[in-house]
C-alpha positions in Angstrom: 47.9 -51.1 -48.4 47.5 -48.4 -45.8 44.0 -47.5 -44.6 43.4 -44.4 -42.5 40.3 -44.1 -40.2 39.5 -40.7 -38.7 37.1 -41.3 -35.9 35.9 -37.8 -35.2 32.2 -38.3 -35.9 30.2 -41.4 -34.9 29.6 -43.6 -38.0 26.1 -44.4 -36.7 24.7 -41.0 -36.0 27.3 -38.4 -37.1 27.6 -36.9 -33.6 30.9 -35.8 -32.1 32.9 -38.6 -30.3 34.5 -38.5 -26.9 38.1 -39.8 -26.4 39.8 -41.0 -23.3 43.4 -42.3 -23.0 44.1 -45.0 -20.4 46.7 -47.7 -20.1 48.1 -47.4 -23.7 44.8 -47.3 -25.5 42.0 -44.9 -26.3 38.4 -45.4 -25.5 36.3 -43.6 -28.1 32.6 -43.3 -27.4 29.5 -41.6 -28.6 27.4 -40.2 -25.8 24.4 -40.0 -28.2 24.0 -43.6 -29.4 26.2 -45.3 -26.8 28.6 -47.0 -29.2 32.2 -47.5 -27.9 35.5 -48.5 -29.5 38.8 -49.4 -28.0 41.8 -48.2 -30.1 45.3 -49.8 -29.8 47.8 -48.4 -32.3 46.1 -49.4 -35.6 43.6 -51.9 -34.2 40.1 -50.7 -33.6 37.6 -52.9 -31.7 34.0 -52.1 -31.1 33.4 -52.6 -27.4 29.7 -51.6 -27.2 27.1 -51.7 -30.0 25.1 -48.5 -30.6 21.4 -48.1 -29.9 20.4 -49.6 -33.3 16.9 -48.1 -33.2 18.4 -44.6 -32.8 21.0 -45.3 -35.5 18.3 -46.4 -37.9 16.2 -43.3 -37.2 19.3 -41.1 -38.0 20.0 -43.0 -41.2 16.5 -42.4 -42.4 16.7 -38.7 -41.7 20.1 -38.4 -43.5 18.7 -40.3 -46.5 15.8 -38.0 -46.7 18.0 -34.9 -46.6 20.3 -36.3 -49.3 17.2 -37.0 -51.4 16.0 -33.5 -50.9 19.4 -32.0 -51.9 19.6 -34.2 -55.0 16.1 -33.2 -56.0 16.9 -29.5 -55.5 20.1 -29.9 -57.6 18.2 -31.6 -60.4 15.6 -28.8 -60.5 18.2 -26.1 -60.8 20.1 -27.9 -63.6 
């Protein structure tokens, strides 16, 4: 089974990620929440955890927006 991961947005706060190449691997980082990953070929390792409080706040905001959109779609139907 092949699994593709496209790290373009942070999975914790959906902000753009920074990428740096050094010594055969990439360092992928989020300047917003502080999470960092080291990428070697097809192996991705989290180096630094995100700011969990910030990530939780963003998750609540996203959940509220999804709820609003679902509610708006239900009203129209």
